C-alpha positions as CSV (number, residue, x, y, z in Angstrom):
1,M,27.5,-5.7,53.5
2,S,24.2,-4.0,54.4
3,L,21.2,-4.3,52.1
4,V,20.1,-0.7,50.8
5,P,17.0,-1.2,48.8
6,A,16.8,1.2,45.9
7,D,13.1,1.7,46.2
8,L,13.0,3.0,50.1
9,R,14.3,6.5,51.2
10,Y,16.5,6.9,54.3
11,T,17.6,9.2,57.2
12,K,20.9,9.9,58.7
13,S,19.9,8.2,61.9
14,H,19.5,4.5,59.9
15,E,15.6,4.6,59.6
16,W,14.1,3.3,56.4
17,V,10.9,4.7,55.1
18,K,8.7,3.3,52.3
19,D,6.1,5.4,50.6
20,N,2.8,3.4,50.5
21,G,1.5,5.5,47.6
22,D,-1.5,6.9,49.6
23,G,-0.2,9.8,51.7
24,T,1.2,7.0,54.2
25,V,4.7,5.8,54.9
26,T,6.1,2.7,56.7
27,V,9.1,3.0,58.8
28,G,11.9,0.7,60.3
29,I,15.3,0.8,61.0
30,T,18.0,-0.3,58.1
31,D,19.9,-3.2,57.8
32,H,23.1,-1.7,58.8
33,A,21.4,-0.5,62.0
34,Q,20.4,-3.8,62.8
35,E,23.5,-5.5,62.2
36,A,25.4,-2.7,64.4
37,L,22.9,-3.4,67.3
38,G,23.1,-7.3,67.3
39,D,20.7,-9.4,68.8
40,I,17.5,-7.0,69.2
41,V,15.6,-8.3,72.5
42,F,13.0,-5.7,72.9
43,V,10.9,-3.0,70.7
44,E,8.8,-0.2,72.1
45,T,6.5,1.0,69.3
46,P,4.9,4.5,69.2
47,E,1.0,4.8,70.4
48,V,-1.4,4.6,67.4
49,G,-2.6,8.4,67.3
50,T,0.4,10.1,68.5
51,E,1.5,12.8,66.3
52,V,5.1,13.1,65.9
53,E,7.5,15.6,64.5
54,A,10.4,14.8,62.1
55,G,13.4,14.1,64.0
56,Q,11.4,13.3,67.3
57,A,12.3,10.1,69.2
58,C,9.2,8.0,68.9
59,A,10.2,4.3,69.7
60,V,13.1,2.4,71.1
61,V,15.0,-0.5,69.9
62,E,16.9,-2.7,72.4
63,S,19.6,-5.2,71.9
64,V,22.0,-7.3,73.7
65,K,24.5,-4.2,73.2
66,A,22.5,-1.1,73.5
67,A,19.1,0.6,73.6
68,S,18.6,3.1,70.4
69,D,16.0,5.9,70.0
70,I,14.1,5.5,66.7
71,Y,13.3,8.9,65.2
72,A,10.3,10.2,63.3
73,P,11.8,10.7,59.7
74,L,8.9,12.8,59.1
75,S,5.9,14.6,60.6
76,G,2.6,13.0,60.9
77,E,0.2,10.7,62.9
78,V,1.1,7.2,63.8
79,L,-1.6,5.1,62.3
80,E,-0.2,1.6,63.1
81,A,2.5,0.0,65.2
82,N,3.8,-3.3,64.5
83,T,2.6,-5.0,67.8
84,A,4.0,-8.3,66.7
85,L,7.5,-6.9,67.6
86,A,6.5,-7.3,71.4
87,D,6.6,-10.9,71.1
88,T,9.1,-11.1,68.3
89,P,11.6,-8.4,68.3
90,E,14.2,-10.6,66.7
91,A,12.0,-10.1,63.4
92,I,13.9,-6.9,62.8
93,N,17.3,-8.8,62.7
94,Q,15.5,-11.6,60.4
95,G,14.0,-9.1,58.0
96,A,14.5,-5.3,58.8
97,Y,12.7,-4.4,55.5
98,D,9.7,-6.7,55.8
99,A,8.3,-8.2,58.9
100,G,10.6,-5.8,61.0
101,W,8.7,-2.7,60.2
102,I,8.0,-0.6,63.1
103,F,5.3,1.8,62.4
104,T,3.4,3.7,59.6
105,L,2.5,7.3,59.5
106,R,0.2,9.5,57.9
107,L,2.1,12.3,56.9
108,A,1.5,16.0,57.8
109,T,2.9,17.4,54.5
110,P,2.3,15.2,51.3
111,G,5.4,14.9,49.3
112,A,7.8,15.4,52.2
113,F,9.1,12.0,51.5
114,G,11.2,13.4,48.4
115,G,13.3,15.1,51.1
116,L,14.8,11.9,52.4
117,L,18.0,10.3,51.5
118,D,17.8,7.9,48.5
119,A,19.8,4.6,48.4
120,A,23.2,6.0,47.2
121,G,22.9,9.0,49.7
122,Y,22.3,6.7,52.4
123,Q,25.1,4.5,51.6
124,A,27.4,7.2,51.5
125,V,26.3,8.0,55.0
126,V,27.0,4.5,56.1
127,D,30.3,4.4,54.2
128,A,31.6,7.7,56.1
129,E,30.9,5.9,59.4
130,A,33.0,3.1,58.3
């Protein structure tokens, strides 16, 4: 059973989004996604300063099973990338919602965060895939 923290928002493509309360968000992949991928062996994070559009592929996670694009959940500018993942990509498997975060964004549209799925909505997406 995957963890789906109630304080986060989610996308149908399995990214989680944490509102940092200052017009920025932190983004990663969900516990469900990391379980489906298996052992993660490589992470390509987006470059700091890159402008991304919601739904645009902006990072890559590779596992022993497959490579998977990570999509920007919202439009904005990449402020920070979790460069530690270059040396320890398995941090996503060990803690998808903490040390496994992938990047932070400054939102192009404040308040856009509210348009993402809540925990119940995301759990319904996961259940429908089962």
